C-alpha positions in Angstrom: -29.9 141.2 46.9 -27.4 142.3 44.2 -25.0 143.3 47.0 -25.1 139.7 48.5 -24.3 138.2 45.1 -21.3 140.5 44.7 -20.2 139.9 48.1 -20.4 136.0 47.7 -18.4 136.2 44.5 -15.6 138.1 46.2 -15.8 135.6 49.2 -15.5 132.6 46.8 -12.5 134.3 44.9 -10.8 134.9 48.1 -11.4 131.2 49.4 -9.9 130.0 45.9 -6.8 132.4 46.2 -6.2 131.2 49.7 -6.5 127.4 48.7 -4.3 128.0 45.7 -1.5 129.7 47.8 -2.1 126.8 50.3 -1.5 124.1 47.7 1.4 126.0 46.1 3.2 126.2 49.2 2.6 122.6 50.4 3.1 121.0 47.1 6.3 122.3 46.0 9.1 119.8 45.7 11.1 119.6 49.0 14.8 119.1 48.3 16.0 115.8 50.0 19.1 116.1 51.8 19.6 112.3 51.8 20.7 110.5 48.5 18.4 107.6 47.2 20.1 104.4 48.4 17.7 101.9 47.0 19.3 99.0 45.1 18.5 98.8 41.5 18.8 95.4 39.6 19.9 96.5 36.1 19.9 93.1 34.7 16.0 93.1 35.2 15.6 95.6 32.7 18.4 94.8 30.2 17.5 92.2 27.6 19.5 89.0 27.9 22.2 88.1 25.3 21.0 86.3 22.4 22.2 82.5 22.3 24.5 83.0 19.2 26.4 86.1 19.2 26.6 86.7 15.4 22.8 86.4 14.7 20.2 88.9 14.6 17.8 89.0 17.7 14.5 87.1 18.0 12.5 88.7 20.9 10.6 86.2 23.1 7.5 87.8 24.5 5.9 85.0 26.4 6.6 83.2 28.8 8.7 85.6 30.6 12.0 84.4 32.3 11.0 82.3 35.2 7.2 82.3 34.5 5.2 79.3 35.5 3.0 78.1 32.6 0.4 75.4 32.1 -0.6 73.0 29.4 -2.9 75.9 27.7 -0.1 78.3 27.3 1.3 79.8 24.2 4.8 80.8 23.4 5.0 84.2 21.7 7.9 85.7 19.7 8.9 87.7 16.8 10.5 85.6 14.0 8.1 86.2 11.1 10.9 87.7 9.0 13.0 84.3 8.9 12.5 82.0 6.0 12.7 78.9 8.4 12.5 78.8 12.0 12.4 76.4 15.0 11.4 76.7 18.7 13.2 74.2 20.8 12.7 73.2 24.6 15.6 71.9 26.6 15.7 70.4 30.2 19.1 72.0 30.8 21.0 74.9 29.0 22.3 73.3 25.7 25.9 73.9 24.4 26.0 76.9 21.9 28.8 75.1 20.1 27.0 71.9 19.5 23.7 73.6 18.8 25.5 75.8 16.2 26.8 72.7 14.4 23.4 71.1 14.4 24.2 68.6 17.1 21.2 68.2 19.3 21.8 66.2 22.7 19.6 64.5 25.1 18.6 67.8 26.7 16.4 68.7 23.8 12.9 67.6 24.8 10.7 69.1 22.2 10.2 71.6 19.5 8.5 72.8 16.5 9.9 73.9 13.0 8.6 74.7 9.6 11.7 72.8 8.3 9.9 69.7 9.5 6.6 70.8 8.1 5.1 71.7 11.4 2.7 74.7 11.7 4.7 77.8 11.9 3.8 81.5 11.8 6.8 83.0 13.1 4.9 84.4 16.1 3.2 81.8 18.3 3.3 78.2 19.2 0.9 76.4 21.4 2.4 74.1 24.1 0.2 71.5 22.9 1.9 71.5 19.5 5.3 70.3 20.3 6.9 67.5 18.8 9.7 65.1 20.1 13.5 65.9 19.7 15.4 63.3 17.8 18.9 63.7 19.1 20.2 60.7 17.2 19.1 61.8 13.8 21.2 64.6 12.6 19.2 65.1 9.3 15.7 65.5 11.0 16.1 66.7 14.7 12.3 66.9 15.2 9.7 64.1 14.9 7.1 65.0 12.3 4.3 63.0 14.0 5.2 62.2 17.6 3.9 65.0 19.9 5.4 65.7 23.3 3.9 66.8 26.5 6.0 68.4 29.2 6.2 67.2 32.8 6.4 69.3 35.8 9.8 71.0 36.0 12.0 73.8 34.7 13.0 74.1 31.0 14.7 76.7 28.6 13.3 77.7 25.3 15.3 79.1 22.3 13.9 80.4 18.9 16.2 80.1 15.9 16.0 81.4 12.4 17.4 80.3 9.2 17.7 81.8 5.6 16.9 80.1 2.3 20.1 78.1 2.3 19.3 77.0 6.1 22.1 79.1 7.3 21.6 80.3 11.1 20.8 84.0 10.8 18.6 84.7 14.0 18.5 83.6 17.7 16.8 84.4 20.8 18.2 84.1 24.4 17.7 80.8 26.2 15.0 81.7 28.5 14.0 79.6 31.6 10.3 78.8 32.2 8.7 76.6 34.8 5.8 74.0 33.7 3.2 72.6 36.0 
C-alpha cells in the first residue's frame, strides 16, 4: 500500500510538471509582426479647456458630456474651495467675452448661486433647484424666487467661482448635456 501512495505522488508530480511546461509554452507572449492600427480618439481622454483661460479649473463630475439626464438628476462638481459660486445653464454656447464682463444674454436659461442666496455647497445642485436667468438685470442675473424647469433639448452647463471681492477666479468647461 505504501508503494502505491509513493507511486501516485510521483504520478501527480509528473502531471503537474507536464501541465506547467504546457502552460509556459502556450501562454508566452507571441510577438505580433503587424503594428496596432486601431484609431485612438485622444480628445475622449483629455479634459476639455476651461471656459475662462486665466482661472483655476472647476471639475465637473456629472452629467458627463453628451449625457442625457432627467428631472431627478443632480449636477456634481468640485467648487467647494470658492467663496462664491454659480452654476449656469445655457441653451447655446455663451460668449466668453460677454460672460466675463457679467453680460448674460438670452441663452442663459437657468442657474443657481450663493450670490443670489440660493442653496450652494460647492459640490451638488439638484436639477429641480434651478432659478430663472434674468438677462436684463445686470446687478442680479438670477431670480431669487422663480424656479425654472427645463424642456427637452440640449444645454450647456458652466460652473463659475469668485473670490471675496467677486472677481472671477475659477471656471469649468462648458459641457453639453441632453434633457428629456
